[in-house]
OpenMM code with the backbone's topology and positions (N, CA, C; nanometers):
from openmm import Vec3, app, unit

residues = "MET LYS PHE SER LYS GLN TRP ILE LYS PHE MET LEU LEU ALA GLY VAL LEU LEU THR VAL LEU SER ALA CYS GLY ALA LYS GLU THR VAL GLN SER SER ALA ALA SER THR VAL LYS ASN ASN GLU VAL MET ASN LYS GLY THR ALA ALA PRO SER PHE SER LEU SER ASP LEU ASN GLY ASN GLU ILE GLN LEU ALA ASP PHE LYS GLY GLN LYS VAL TYR VAL LYS TYR TRP ALA SER TRP CYS SER ILE CYS LEU ALA GLY LEU GLU ASP LEU ASN THR LEU ALA GLY GLN ASP HIS ASP PHE ARG VAL ILE THR ILE VAL THR PRO ASN TYR LYS GLY GLU LYS SER ALA LYS ASP PHE THR GLU TRP PHE THR LYS GLN PRO TYR SER ASN ILE THR VAL LEU PHE ASP GLU ASN GLY VAL TRP ALA LYS GLN PHE GLY LEU ARG GLY TYR PRO SER SER TYR TYR ILE GLY SER ASP GLY ILE LEU ALA LYS SER SER PRO GLY HIS ALA SER ASN GLU LEU ILE MET GLU SER PHE LYS GLU ILE ARG".split()
positions = [
    Vec3(2.1868, -1.2886, 4.8708),
    Vec3(2.2873, -1.3826, 4.8379),
    Vec3(2.3525, -1.2666, 4.6940),
    Vec3(2.4776, -1.3163, 4.6726),
    Vec3(2.6169, -1.2251, 4.6407),
    Vec3(2.6193, -1.3001, 4.5389),
    Vec3(2.6359, -1.2512, 4.3883),
    Vec3(2.6753, -1.2768, 4.2327),
    Vec3(2.8341, -1.2204, 4.2487),
    Vec3(2.9008, -1.3707, 4.1801),
    Vec3(3.0137, -1.3222, 4.1592),
    Vec3(3.0375, -1.2315, 4.0026),
    Vec3(3.1433, -1.1536, 3.9975),
    Vec3(3.1651, -1.0933, 3.9017),
    Vec3(3.1495, -1.1668, 3.7702),
    Vec3(3.1951, -1.2774, 3.7296),
    Vec3(3.1495, -1.3826, 3.6533),
    Vec3(3.0190, -1.3779, 3.5939),
    Vec3(2.9663, -1.3946, 3.7300),
    Vec3(2.8354, -1.4152, 3.6847),
    Vec3(2.7320, -1.2811, 3.6581),
    Vec3(2.8010, -1.1988, 3.6758),
    Vec3(2.7095, -1.0382, 3.6605),
    Vec3(2.7654, -1.0277, 3.5003),
    Vec3(2.8658, -1.0537, 3.4709),
    Vec3(2.9381, -1.0240, 3.3152),
    Vec3(2.8682, -1.1203, 3.2336),
    Vec3(2.7932, -1.2834, 3.2523),
    Vec3(2.7751, -1.3579, 3.1757),
    Vec3(2.6197, -1.3182, 3.1924),
    Vec3(2.5602, -1.2368, 3.2698),
    Vec3(2.4075, -1.2707, 3.2605),
    Vec3(2.4167, -1.1054, 3.1412),
    Vec3(2.5014, -0.9687, 3.1660),
    Vec3(2.4823, -0.8533, 3.1094),
    Vec3(2.4993, -0.9248, 2.9762),
    Vec3(2.5947, -0.9939, 2.9235),
    Vec3(2.6409, -1.0593, 2.7807),
    Vec3(2.5212, -1.1459, 2.7082),
    Vec3(2.4234, -1.1628, 2.8111),
    Vec3(2.3437, -1.2826, 2.7634),
    Vec3(2.2158, -1.1922, 2.6982),
    Vec3(2.1750, -1.0683, 2.8156),
    Vec3(2.0910, -0.9842, 2.8145),
    Vec3(2.1507, -0.9118, 2.6978),
    Vec3(2.2311, -0.8574, 2.6147),
    Vec3(2.2887, -0.8213, 2.5002),
    Vec3(2.2405, -0.8886, 2.4309),
    Vec3(2.2984, -0.9811, 2.3953),
    Vec3(2.2901, -1.0981, 2.3138),
    Vec3(2.1312, -1.1032, 2.2470),
    Vec3(2.0469, -1.2111, 2.3538),
    Vec3(1.9042, -1.1602, 2.3848),
    Vec3(1.8105, -1.0290, 2.2817),
    Vec3(1.9110, -0.9281, 2.2982),
    Vec3(1.8474, -0.8103, 2.2812),
    Vec3(1.9117, -0.7919, 2.0922),
    Vec3(2.0245, -0.8296, 2.1104),
    Vec3(2.0700, -0.7843, 1.9551),
    Vec3(1.9724, -0.9537, 1.8676),
    Vec3(1.9698, -1.0462, 1.9191),
    Vec3(1.8647, -1.1256, 1.8309),
    Vec3(1.7893, -1.1036, 1.8201),
    Vec3(1.6544, -1.0016, 1.9353),
    Vec3(1.5507, -1.0129, 1.9153),
    Vec3(1.5183, -0.8820, 1.8198),
    Vec3(1.5965, -0.7838, 1.8031),
    Vec3(1.6284, -0.6486, 1.6982),
    Vec3(1.6823, -0.6914, 1.5803),
    Vec3(1.7502, -0.8188, 1.5905),
    Vec3(1.7364, -0.8952, 1.4070),
    Vec3(1.6342, -0.9568, 1.3654),
    Vec3(1.5924, -1.0122, 1.4260),
    Vec3(1.4248, -1.1222, 1.4252),
    Vec3(1.3237, -1.0210, 1.3578),
    Vec3(1.3180, -0.8557, 1.4375),
    Vec3(1.1992, -0.8620, 1.3823),
    Vec3(1.2306, -0.7371, 1.2590),
    Vec3(1.3756, -0.7090, 1.2351),
    Vec3(1.4237, -0.6171, 1.1206),
    Vec3(1.3870, -0.7312, 0.9920),
    Vec3(1.4425, -0.8764, 1.0173),
    Vec3(1.4307, -0.9598, 0.9413),
    Vec3(1.2614, -0.9214, 0.9160),
    Vec3(1.1628, -0.9482, 1.0066),
    Vec3(1.0082, -0.9610, 0.9914),
    Vec3(0.9733, -0.8293, 0.9096),
    Vec3(1.0219, -0.7562, 0.9715),
    Vec3(0.9877, -0.6117, 0.8637),
    Vec3(1.0485, -0.6130, 0.6998),
    Vec3(1.1324, -0.6495, 0.6893),
    Vec3(1.2249, -0.6442, 0.5835),
    Vec3(1.1061, -0.7462, 0.5205),
    Vec3(1.0815, -0.8699, 0.5369),
    Vec3(0.9967, -0.9549, 0.4517),
    Vec3(0.8761, -0.8357, 0.3985),
    Vec3(0.8092, -0.8105, 0.5193),
    Vec3(0.6656, -0.7188, 0.5373),
    Vec3(0.7256, -0.6493, 0.3832),
    Vec3(0.7960, -0.5745, 0.3652),
    Vec3(0.8155, -0.4903, 0.2978),
    Vec3(0.8423, -0.5202, 0.1323),
    Vec3(0.9253, -0.6436, 0.0856),
    Vec3(0.9466, -0.7548, -0.0056),
    Vec3(0.8015, -0.7671, -0.0460),
    Vec3(0.6686, -0.8307, 0.0577),
    Vec3(0.5114, -0.8633, 0.0234),
    Vec3(0.4922, -0.7294, -0.0235),
    Vec3(0.4996, -0.6197, 0.0702),
    Vec3(0.4260, -0.5030, 0.0136),
    Vec3(0.4494, -0.4852, -0.1307),
    Vec3(0.5877, -0.4340, -0.1787),
    Vec3(0.6313, -0.4560, -0.3118),
    Vec3(0.5645, -0.4886, -0.4327),
    Vec3(0.5644, -0.6044, -0.3520),
    Vec3(0.5081, -0.7509, -0.4387),
    Vec3(0.6180, -0.7948, -0.5753),
    Vec3(0.5679, -0.7684, -0.6959),
    Vec3(0.6314, -0.8007, -0.8350),
    Vec3(0.7760, -0.6935, -0.8456),
    Vec3(0.7604, -0.5646, -0.7945),
    Vec3(0.8384, -0.4578, -0.8446),
    Vec3(1.0136, -0.5279, -0.7675),
    Vec3(1.0844, -0.4395, -0.7997),
    Vec3(1.1807, -0.5067, -0.7897),
    Vec3(1.2242, -0.4274, -0.7052),
    Vec3(1.2839, -0.5119, -0.5943),
    Vec3(1.3465, -0.3761, -0.4315),
    Vec3(1.4781, -0.3593, -0.4995),
    Vec3(1.4737, -0.2141, -0.4858),
    Vec3(1.5959, -0.1438, -0.5133),
    Vec3(1.6593, -0.0938, -0.4176),
    Vec3(1.6214, -0.0442, -0.3143),
    Vec3(1.6973, 0.0319, -0.1714),
    Vec3(1.6799, -0.0281, -0.0652),
    Vec3(1.7369, -0.0385, -0.0099),
    Vec3(1.8123, -0.1025, 0.1409),
    Vec3(1.7169, 0.0142, 0.2494),
    Vec3(1.5867, -0.0676, 0.3192),
    Vec3(1.5300, -0.0603, 0.4334),
    Vec3(1.4142, -0.0925, 0.4322),
    Vec3(1.2672, -0.0939, 0.5036),
    Vec3(1.1607, -0.0855, 0.4991),
    Vec3(1.0633, -0.0691, 0.4408),
    Vec3(0.9160, -0.1133, 0.3945),
    Vec3(0.8024, -0.0579, 0.3138),
    Vec3(0.8008, 0.0527, 0.4359),
    Vec3(0.7809, 0.1441, 0.3590),
    Vec3(0.7325, 0.3222, 0.3968),
    Vec3(0.5410, 0.2534, 0.4460),
    Vec3(0.4936, 0.2772, 0.5200),
    Vec3(0.3887, 0.3012, 0.5624),
    Vec3(0.2869, 0.3770, 0.5075),
    Vec3(0.1850, 0.2669, 0.4121),
    Vec3(0.1185, 0.2943, 0.3759),
    Vec3(-0.0048, 0.3680, 0.3792),
    Vec3(0.0122, 0.5222, 0.4188),
    Vec3(-0.0567, 0.5760, 0.3948),
    Vec3(-0.1523, 0.6571, 0.3533),
    Vec3(-0.2946, 0.6633, 0.4525),
    Vec3(-0.3812, 0.7667, 0.3642),
    Vec3(-0.4643, 0.8247, 0.4076),
    Vec3(-0.4175, 0.9682, 0.3968),
    Vec3(-0.4654, 1.1505, 0.4835),
    Vec3(-0.5376, 1.2142, 0.3986),
    Vec3(-0.5603, 1.2849, 0.4750),
    Vec3(-0.6587, 1.4290, 0.3657),
    Vec3(-0.5711, 1.5509, 0.3942),
    Vec3(-0.5753, 1.6181, 0.2468),
    Vec3(-0.4940, 1.7101, 0.2273),
    Vec3(-0.5950, 1.8601, 0.2784),
    Vec3(-0.5905, 1.9626, 0.3011),
    Vec3(-0.6102, 2.0476, 0.4018),
    Vec3(-0.8262, 2.1005, 0.2887),
    Vec3(-0.7867, 2.0532, 0.1552),
    Vec3(-0.9366, 2.0597, 0.1020),
    Vec3(-1.0198, 1.9000, 0.1577),
    Vec3(-0.9766, 1.8367, 0.1759),
    Vec3(-1.0424, 1.6741, 0.2341),
    Vec3(-1.0223, 1.5961, 0.1378),
    Vec3(-0.8897, 1.6307, 0.0265),
    Vec3(-0.8903, 1.5069, -0.0303),
    Vec3(-0.7894, 1.4091, 0.0025),
    Vec3(-0.8236, 1.3084, -0.0985),
    Vec3(-0.7990, 1.1556, 0.0286),
    Vec3(-0.6580, 1.1263, -0.0959),
    Vec3(-0.5158, 1.1359, -0.0235),
    Vec3(-0.3690, 1.1433, -0.1083),
    Vec3(-0.3311, 0.9569, -0.0186),
    Vec3(-0.2631, 0.8717, -0.0868),
    Vec3(-0.2297, 0.7966, -0.0527),
    Vec3(-0.1017, 0.7575, -0.1319),
    Vec3(-0.0262, 0.6876, -0.0715),
    Vec3(0.1261, 0.6789, -0.0771),
    Vec3(0.1284, 0.5697, -0.2018),
    Vec3(0.0041, 0.5105, -0.2326),
    Vec3(0.0057, 0.4202, -0.3541),
    Vec3(0.0162, 0.5360, -0.4453),
    Vec3(-0.0944, 0.6363, -0.4663),
    Vec3(-0.1040, 0.7798, -0.5333),
    Vec3(0.0414, 0.7817, -0.6436),
    Vec3(0.1601, 0.8010, -0.6085),
    Vec3(0.2915, 0.8348, -0.5992),
    Vec3(0.3776, 0.6486, -0.6561),
    Vec3(0.2855, 0.5128, -0.6686),
    Vec3(0.3659, 0.4295, -0.7171),
    Vec3(0.4671, 0.4788, -0.8363),
    Vec3(0.5992, 0.3961, -0.8190),
    Vec3(0.6786, 0.3679, -0.9143),
    Vec3(0.7449, 0.5692, -0.8905),
    Vec3(0.7274, 0.6639, -0.8079),
    Vec3(0.8094, 0.8046, -0.7539),
    Vec3(0.8459, 0.8007, -0.6480),
    Vec3(0.9273, 0.8430, -0.6718),
    Vec3(1.0810, 0.8841, -0.5331),
    Vec3(0.9862, 1.0283, -0.4567),
    Vec3(0.9546, 0.9918, -0.3272),
    Vec3(0.8738, 1.0964, -0.2278),
    Vec3(0.9253, 1.1165, -0.1389),
    Vec3(0.9225, 1.2856, -0.1129),
    Vec3(0.9572, 1.3238, 0.0336),
    Vec3(0.8595, 1.3597, 0.1058),
    Vec3(0.8929, 1.2504, 0.2303),
    Vec3(0.7245, 1.3445, 0.2868),
    Vec3(0.8626, 1.3815, 0.4358),
    Vec3(0.8062, 1.5668, 0.4548),
    Vec3(0.8777, 1.5694, 0.6051),
    Vec3(0.6983, 1.6599, 0.6837),
    Vec3(0.7579, 1.5765, 0.7803),
    Vec3(0.6572, 1.5629, 0.9700),
    Vec3(0.6955, 1.7638, 0.9891),
    Vec3(0.5834, 1.7858, 1.0022),
    Vec3(0.6434, 1.8926, 1.0510),
    Vec3(0.5316, 1.9636, 1.1721),
    Vec3(0.5241, 2.0710, 1.2731),
    Vec3(0.4583, 2.1092, 1.3511),
    Vec3(0.4238, 2.2924, 1.3197),
    Vec3(0.3042, 2.3262, 1.4007),
    Vec3(0.2924, 2.4687, 1.3560),
    Vec3(0.3950, 2.5435, 1.4726),
    Vec3(0.3532, 2.5240, 1.5611),
    Vec3(0.4030, 2.5712, 1.7085),
    Vec3(0.5827, 2.5381, 1.6625),
    Vec3(0.6353, 2.4573, 1.5541),
    Vec3(0.7788, 2.4355, 1.5954),
    Vec3(0.8659, 2.5247, 1.4964),
    Vec3(0.9281, 2.6574, 1.5488),
    Vec3(1.0355, 2.7501, 1.5263),
    Vec3(1.1395, 2.6699, 1.4407),
    Vec3(1.1439, 2.5319, 1.4284),
    Vec3(1.2690, 2.5281, 1.3124),
    Vec3(1.1856, 2.5051, 1.2144),
    Vec3(1.0859, 2.4217, 1.1973),
    Vec3(1.0119, 2.3898, 1.1057),
    Vec3(0.9527, 2.5178, 1.0253),
    Vec3(0.8485, 2.6124, 1.1238),
    Vec3(0.8791, 2.7290, 1.0584),
    Vec3(0.9005, 2.8044, 0.9426),
    Vec3(1.0644, 2.7797, 0.9934),
    Vec3(1.1768, 2.8427, 0.9154),
    Vec3(1.2140, 2.7829, 0.8369),
    Vec3(1.2151, 2.6495, 0.8243),
    Vec3(1.1928, 2.5917, 0.6869),
    Vec3(1.1583, 2.5980, 0.5925),
    Vec3(1.0021, 2.6581, 0.5989),
    Vec3(0.9006, 2.6702, 0.5291),
    Vec3(0.9120, 2.7099, 0.3629),
    Vec3(0.9818, 2.8536, 0.3824),
    Vec3(1.0340, 2.8985, 0.2876),
    Vec3(1.0801, 2.8292, 0.2051),
    Vec3(1.1780, 2.7381, 0.2062),
    Vec3(1.2482, 2.6872, 0.2052),
    Vec3(1.2064, 2.5433, 0.1178),
    Vec3(1.1171, 2.5268, 0.1440),
    Vec3(1.0625, 2.3823, 0.1342),
    Vec3(0.9152, 2.3587, 0.0289),
    Vec3(0.8688, 2.5295, 0.0706),
    Vec3(0.8456, 2.6222, -0.0826),
    Vec3(0.8500, 2.5950, -0.2100),
    Vec3(0.9793, 2.6349, -0.1889),
    Vec3(1.0853, 2.6604, -0.3389),
    Vec3(1.1081, 2.5486, -0.3657),
    Vec3(1.1172, 2.4208, -0.2975),
    Vec3(1.1540, 2.2770, -0.3589),
    Vec3(1.0417, 2.2441, -0.3820),
    Vec3(0.9541, 2.3162, -0.3556),
    Vec3(0.8116, 2.2137, -0.4070),
    Vec3(0.7770, 2.2494, -0.5266),
    Vec3(0.8219, 2.3460, -0.5309),
    Vec3(0.7344, 2.4445, -0.6764),
    Vec3(0.8845, 2.3971, -0.8107),
    Vec3(0.9953, 2.3473, -0.7357),
    Vec3(1.0753, 2.3069, -0.8735),
    Vec3(1.0779, 2.1200, -0.9073),
    Vec3(1.0964, 2.1307, -1.0415),
    Vec3(1.0400, 1.9716, -1.0949),
    Vec3(1.2368, 1.9501, -1.0517),
    Vec3(1.1598, 1.8144, -1.0000),
    Vec3(1.2598, 1.7285, -0.9468),
    Vec3(1.2078, 1.5822, -1.0256),
    Vec3(1.2514, 1.4600, -0.9692),
    Vec3(1.3055, 1.3367, -0.9790),
    Vec3(1.2187, 1.2703, -0.8618),
    Vec3(1.1887, 1.3164, -0.7878),
    Vec3(1.1123, 1.3144, -0.6319),
    Vec3(0.9268, 1.4048, -0.6082),
    Vec3(0.8627, 1.4026, -0.5273),
    Vec3(0.7451, 1.4635, -0.4965),
    Vec3(0.7812, 1.4837, -0.3299),
    Vec3(0.7077, 1.6240, -0.3209),
    Vec3(0.7421, 1.6899, -0.1740),
    Vec3(0.5899, 1.6904, -0.1133),
    Vec3(0.5941, 1.5819, 0.0073),
    Vec3(0.4459, 1.6820, 0.1132),
    Vec3(0.5349, 1.6237, 0.1718),
    Vec3(0.4321, 1.6936, 0.2627),
    Vec3(0.4368, 1.7223, 0.3968),
    Vec3(0.2902, 1.7134, 0.4708),
    Vec3(0.3463, 1.6464, 0.6429),
    Vec3(0.2133, 1.5574, 0.7096),
    Vec3(0.2633, 1.6369, 0.8278),
    Vec3(0.1374, 1.7111, 0.8810),
    Vec3(0.0909, 1.7259, 0.9897),
    Vec3(0.0401, 1.6947, 1.0999),
    Vec3(0.0314, 1.6637, 1.2435),
    Vec3(-0.0583, 1.5947, 1.3243),
    Vec3(-0.1271, 1.6315, 1.4182),
    Vec3(-0.2772, 1.6662, 1.3422),
    Vec3(-0.3889, 1.7958, 1.4298),
    Vec3(-0.4297, 1.6759, 1.5508),
    Vec3(-0.4256, 1.7130, 1.6739),
    Vec3(-0.4554, 1.6555, 1.8045),
    Vec3(-0.3255, 1.5804, 1.8370),
    Vec3(-0.2284, 1.5970, 1.7871),
    Vec3(-0.1171, 1.5098, 1.8582),
    Vec3(0.0289, 1.5832, 1.8744),
    Vec3(0.0414, 1.5272, 1.9831),
    Vec3(0.1566, 1.6281, 2.0422),
    Vec3(0.1827, 1.7997, 2.0230),
    Vec3(0.0840, 1.8868, 2.0822),
    Vec3(0.0542, 2.0102, 2.0600),
    Vec3(0.0190, 2.0229, 1.9737),
    Vec3(-0.0233, 1.9744, 1.8439),
    Vec3(-0.0571, 2.0154, 1.6905),
    Vec3(-0.2201, 2.0924, 1.7834),
    Vec3(-0.2417, 2.1950, 1.6251),
    Vec3(-0.3736, 2.2344, 1.6644),
    Vec3(-0.4978, 2.1246, 1.6038),
    Vec3(-0.6049, 2.2140, 1.6373),
    Vec3(-0.7021, 2.1293, 1.5093),
    Vec3(-0.7172, 2.0757, 1.3989),
    Vec3(-0.7188, 1.9987, 1.3287),
    Vec3(-0.7590, 2.0296, 1.1883),
    Vec3(-0.7665, 2.1626, 1.1345),
    Vec3(-0.9160, 2.2362, 1.1552),
    Vec3(-0.9705, 2.3177, 1.1502),
    Vec3(-0.8907, 2.4576, 1.1427),
    Vec3(-0.8923, 2.4491, 1.3061),
    Vec3(-0.7719, 2.5879, 1.3172),
    Vec3(-0.7087, 2.5963, 1.2099),
    Vec3(-0.5780, 2.4824, 1.2644),
    Vec3(-0.4457, 2.4319, 1.1215),
    Vec3(-0.4961, 2.4710, 0.9754),
    Vec3(-0.5641, 2.4811, 0.9509),
    Vec3(-0.6136, 2.4663, 0.7950),
    Vec3(-0.6606, 2.6399, 0.8234),
    Vec3(-0.7412, 2.7097, 0.9311),
    Vec3(-0.7856, 2.8091, 0.8907),
    Vec3(-0.5803, 2.9024, 0.9423),
    Vec3(-0.5616, 2.8569, 0.9896),
    Vec3(-0.3862, 2.9700, 0.9784),
    Vec3(-0.2687, 2.9077, 0.8367),
    Vec3(-0.2813, 2.8000, 0.7988),
    Vec3(-0.2296, 2.7652, 0.7091),
    Vec3(-0.2470, 2.8603, 0.5488),
    Vec3(-0.3404, 2.8646, 0.5604),
    Vec3(-0.4354, 2.9324, 0.4053),
    Vec3(-0.3913, 3.0872, 0.4500),
    Vec3(-0.3124, 3.1494, 0.5557),
    Vec3(-0.3377, 3.2607, 0.5460),
    Vec3(-0.1688, 3.2749, 0.5347),
    Vec3(-0.1177, 3.1479, 0.4403),
    Vec3(-0.0073, 3.1415, 0.4607),
    Vec3(0.0811, 3.1834, 0.3390),
    Vec3(0.2182, 3.2245, 0.3177),
    Vec3(0.2019, 3.2100, 0.1792),
    Vec3(0.2628, 3.0711, 0.0575),
    Vec3(0.2655, 3.0069, 0.1004),
    Vec3(0.3358, 2.8650, 0.0934),
    Vec3(0.2039, 2.8313, -0.0198),
    Vec3(0.2304, 2.8328, -0.1742),
    Vec3(0.1098, 2.7518, -0.2208),
    Vec3(0.1714, 2.6760, -0.3021),
    Vec3(0.3115, 2.6524, -0.2282),
    Vec3(0.3402, 2.4719, -0.3581),
    Vec3(0.4120, 2.3722, -0.2859),
    Vec3(0.3289, 2.4046, -0.1325),
    Vec3(0.3338, 2.2397, -0.0397),
    Vec3(0.1968, 2.2053, 0.0366),
    Vec3(0.2792, 2.0826, -0.0201),
    Vec3(0.0919, 1.9588, 0.0151),
    Vec3(0.1192, 1.9513, 0.1395),
    Vec3(-0.0187, 1.9434, 0.2111),
    Vec3(-0.0520, 1.9307, 0.3901),
    Vec3(-0.1280, 1.8332, 0.3908),
    Vec3(-0.0923, 1.7918, 0.4566),
    Vec3(-0.1160, 1.6360, 0.5077),
    Vec3(-0.1840, 1.6316, 0.6021),
    Vec3(-0.3013, 1.5793, 0.6870),
    Vec3(-0.3266, 1.5378, 0.7908),
    Vec3(-0.3476, 1.4067, 0.8763),
    Vec3(-0.2641, 1.3700, 0.9254),
    Vec3(-0.2122, 1.2849, 0.9954),
    Vec3(-0.3069, 1.2684, 1.1673),
    Vec3(-0.4607, 1.2425, 1.1715),
    Vec3(-0.4961, 1.2891, 1.2836),
    Vec3(-0.4367, 1.2011, 1.3728),
    Vec3(-0.4502, 1.3054, 1.5158),
    Vec3(-0.3452, 1.1905, 1.6099),
    Vec3(-0.2775, 1.1043, 1.6002),
    Vec3(-0.1696, 1.1685, 1.4790),
    Vec3(-0.0949, 1.1017, 1.4572),
    Vec3(-0.0714, 0.9752, 1.4101),
    Vec3(-0.1723, 0.8860, 1.4255),
    Vec3(-0.1457, 0.7830, 1.3764),
    Vec3(-0.0275, 0.6675, 1.2961),
    Vec3(-0.0193, 0.7966, 1.1811),
    Vec3(0.1124, 0.7507, 1.0604),
    Vec3(0.2282, 0.7895, 1.1156),
    Vec3(0.2168, 0.8917, 1.2168),
    Vec3(0.3735, 0.9192, 1.2566),
    Vec3(0.3839, 0.8175, 1.3538),
    Vec3(0.3038, 0.7071, 1.4855),
    Vec3(0.3885, 0.6268, 1.5007),
    Vec3(0.4219, 0.5288, 1.4235),
    Vec3(0.3911, 0.5261, 1.2847),
    Vec3(0.4213, 0.3815, 1.2318),
    Vec3(0.5681, 0.5003, 1.1809),
    Vec3(0.5866, 0.6113, 1.1427),
    Vec3(0.6940, 0.6138, 1.0699),
    Vec3(0.7521, 0.6431, 1.2075),
    Vec3(0.7661, 0.5894, 1.3104),
    Vec3(0.8428, 0.6152, 1.4462),
    Vec3(0.9214, 0.7661, 1.4438),
    Vec3(0.7782, 0.8682, 1.4143),
    Vec3(0.8660, 1.0036, 1.4681),
    Vec3(0.8876, 0.9924, 1.5861),
    Vec3(0.9779, 1.0765, 1.6024),
    Vec3(1.0315, 1.1384, 1.7712),
    Vec3(0.9915, 1.2863, 1.7774),
    Vec3(1.0281, 1.3699, 1.6402),
    Vec3(1.0017, 1.5396, 1.6924),
    Vec3(1.0118, 1.5875, 1.5488),
    Vec3(1.0183, 1.7229, 1.5694),
    Vec3(0.9759, 1.7736, 1.4594),
    Vec3(1.0670, 1.8936, 1.4185),
    Vec3(1.1107, 1.9430, 1.3035),
    Vec3(1.0897, 1.8466, 1.1590),
    Vec3(1.1259, 1.6920, 1.1519),
    Vec3(1.0563, 1.6008, 1.1390),
    Vec3(1.1777, 1.4501, 1.0799),
    Vec3(1.1429, 1.4758, 0.8711),
    Vec3(1.2372, 1.4121, 0.8658),
    Vec3(1.2143, 1.3727, 0.6589),
    Vec3(1.2857, 1.2373, 0.6596),
    Vec3(1.1615, 1.1678, 0.5837),
    Vec3(1.1757, 1.0939, 0.5592),
    Vec3(1.1855, 1.0622, 0.3593),
    Vec3(1.2787, 0.9315, 0.3410),
    Vec3(1.2923, 0.9787, 0.2241),
    Vec3(1.2438, 0.8176, 0.1744),
    Vec3(1.1295, 0.7949, 0.0648),
    Vec3(1.0894, 0.6649, -0.0527),
    Vec3(1.1140, 0.7034, -0.0986),
    Vec3(1.2065, 0.5362, -0.1432),
    Vec3(1.2546, 0.4962, -0.3315),
    Vec3(1.1486, 0.5015, -0.4293),
    Vec3(1.1460, 0.4777, -0.4765),
    Vec3(1.0041, 0.4746, -0.6220),
    Vec3(1.0003, 0.3327, -0.6052),
    Vec3(1.0437, 0.2451, -0.5132),
    Vec3(0.9769, 0.0950, -0.4890),
    Vec3(0.8898, 0.1269, -0.4082),
    Vec3(0.8437, 0.2183, -0.3080),
    Vec3(0.8168, 0.2413, -0.1866),
    Vec3(0.8554, 0.1803, -0.0646),
    Vec3(1.0530, 0.1428, -0.0497),
    Vec3(1.1030, 0.1672, 0.0291),
    Vec3(1.1267, 0.2522, 0.1212),
    Vec3(1.1409, 0.2571, 0.2563),
    Vec3(1.2155, 0.4185, 0.3375),
    Vec3(1.3317, 0.3904, 0.2971),
    Vec3(1.3999, 0.4323, 0.2695),
    Vec3(1.5166, 0.4759, 0.2131),
    Vec3(1.5969, 0.5080, 0.2942),
    Vec3(1.5669, 0.6601, 0.3708),
    Vec3(1.6311, 0.7306, 0.5021),
    Vec3(1.5132, 0.7739, 0.5524),
    Vec3(1.5477, 0.7979, 0.7137),
    Vec3(1.4873, 0.9042, 0.7546),
    Vec3(1.5625, 1.0141, 0.8789),
    Vec3(1.5343, 1.1144, 0.9265),
    Vec3(1.6632, 1.2019, 0.9697),
    Vec3(1.6025, 1.2947, 1.0702),
    Vec3(1.6162, 1.2909, 1.1922),
    Vec3(1.5435, 1.4304, 1.2564),
    Vec3(1.6170, 1.5712, 1.1594),
    Vec3(1.4742, 1.6539, 1.2594),
    Vec3(1.5583, 1.7692, 1.2433),
    Vec3(1.5668, 1.8522, 1.0587),
    Vec3(1.6301, 1.9446, 1.0958),
    Vec3(1.6068, 2.0535, 1.0088),
    Vec3(1.6725, 1.9790, 0.8850),
    Vec3(1.6600, 1.9628, 0.7608),
    Vec3(1.7045, 1.9562, 0.6095),
    Vec3(1.7077, 2.0389, 0.5349),
    Vec3(1.8536, 2.1396, 0.4433),
    Vec3(1.8289, 2.1914, 0.3735),
    Vec3(1.8131, 2.1251, 0.2028),
    Vec3(1.7191, 2.2457, 0.1829),
    Vec3(1.7144, 2.1845, 0.0055),
    Vec3(1.8166, 2.1008, -0.0943),
    Vec3(1.9123, 2.1479, -0.0561),
    Vec3(2.0733, 2.1093, -0.0965),
    Vec3(2.0819, 1.9412, -0.0263),
    Vec3(2.0603, 1.9080, 0.0991),
    Vec3(2.0854, 1.7999, 0.1808),
    Vec3(1.9639, 1.7044, 0.0682),
    Vec3(1.8562, 1.7415, 0.0838),
    Vec3(1.7316, 1.6620, 0.0548),
    Vec3(1.7835, 1.6237, -0.0993),
    Vec3(1.7999, 1.6901, -0.1491),
    Vec3(1.8467, 1.7060, -0.3122),
    Vec3(1.9863, 1.5475, -0.3107),
    Vec3(2.0751, 1.5439, -0.2704),
    Vec3(2.1721, 1.5071, -0.2381),
    Vec3(2.1349, 1.4039, -0.1728),
    Vec3(2.0196, 1.3967, -0.1303),
    Vec3(1.9773, 1.2231, -0.0562),
    Vec3(1.9184, 1.1757, -0.1561),
    Vec3(1.8703, 1.1912, -0.2634),
    Vec3(1.7481, 1.1511, -0.3675),
    Vec3(1.8721, 1.1012, -0.4691),
    Vec3(1.9910, 1.1298, -0.4755),
    Vec3(2.0718, 1.1282, -0.5494),
    Vec3(2.1430, 1.0075, -0.5298),
    Vec3(2.1094, 0.9263, -0.4033),
    Vec3(2.1501, 0.7623, -0.4085),
    Vec3(2.0813, 0.7176, -0.3421),
    Vec3(1.9063, 0.7359, -0.3817),
    Vec3(1.8107, 0.6489, -0.3954),
    Vec3(1.7469, 0.6415, -0.4991),
    Vec3(1.6515, 0.5835, -0.5224),
    Vec3(1.6247, 0.4919, -0.6878),
    Vec3(1.4558, 0.5208, -0.6623),
] * unit.nanometer
topology = app.Topology()
chain = topology.addChain("A")
for resn in residues:
    res = topology.addResidue(resn, chain)
    for name in ("N", "CA", "C"):
        topology.addAtom(name, app.Element.getBySymbol(name[0]), res)
């Protein structure tokens, strides 16, 4: 069966149109979900609701995104085997030790994408000189999948309204992080 060029163009256009419409519908659903997650608070940032994680830190204390309600939060996903991540830890430690209008937390994913077990990571990290960095464990990457993590390092910028206002893969300098938060409420 041979199709005409016009028929092929029509089918390609229809496929693109369906993809765009389904993406728009998905975005609408997520944004509606974001608005309901924020509830009675005013949504000030563009984006979707950040995943409402509940994770343990190196000492086993549970930390939830809800603990930072009304605050801006910088979340950095990183891995102990990632040379780019390791090269940025000293700067991140400095940033986390300074007074800003946002909180700094980091998340690693034990037993996911090549990361050590939580026990091995804790043993390794406690020997490192980074006392200002808060490290949370996302066992098996459960929340990484919710954030849409594709690689390490990755940065997520959450507004005081709980909206994931920006995300970016790769290393982010302290200057870039601070500059990004100037645009986020």
